[in-house]
C-alpha positions in Angstrom: 73.1 75.0 159.0 73.7 74.3 155.3 70.4 74.4 153.2 70.5 73.6 149.6 67.9 75.7 147.7 68.1 73.4 144.7 67.5 70.3 146.8 64.7 72.0 148.8 62.8 73.0 145.6 63.2 69.6 144.1 62.0 68.0 147.3 59.0 70.3 147.4 57.9 69.4 143.9 58.9 65.7 143.7 55.4 64.4 144.1 53.7 67.2 142.1 51.7 66.6 138.9 52.6 68.3 135.6 49.7 70.6 136.2 51.0 71.6 139.6 54.4 72.4 138.1 52.9 74.4 135.3 50.7 76.3 137.8 53.8 77.1 139.9 55.6 78.4 136.8 52.6 80.5 135.7 52.1 81.8 139.2 55.8 82.7 139.5 55.6 84.7 136.3 52.4 86.6 137.2 53.6 87.4 140.8 56.6 89.1 139.4 58.3 88.8 142.8 62.0 88.0 142.9 61.4 85.5 145.7 60.2 83.0 143.0 63.3 83.3 140.8 65.3 80.6 142.5 62.5 78.1 141.9 62.4 79.0 138.2 66.1 78.8 138.1 66.1 75.3 139.4 63.4 74.3 136.9 65.5 75.9 134.1 68.6 74.0 135.3 66.6 70.7 135.2 65.4 71.5 131.7 68.9 72.5 130.5 70.6 69.5 131.9 68.1 67.2 130.3 68.1 68.8 126.9 70.0 67.7 123.8 72.6 70.1 122.3 70.0 71.0 119.6 67.4 71.7 122.2 69.8 73.9 124.2 70.6 75.9 121.0 66.9 76.4 120.6 66.5 77.6 124.2 69.4 80.0 123.8 68.0 81.3 120.5 64.5 81.8 122.0 66.0 83.7 125.0 68.2 85.8 122.7 65.3 86.7 120.4 63.2 87.8 123.4 65.7 89.8 125.4 
């Protein structure tokens, strides 16, 4: 069986409100369990792929400054 984690996460959140998505992100952060990392990775991938080059530079800069 071939299960796409990306597709599964997108499917699970496709009808979610902005508040639901924000709550999932906040919950993932506070849980500090590695199980939630793939979901955050998919959210980040969506953000990255839909950001301009300038926005991507700002994202990288923010990450770099906070590592």
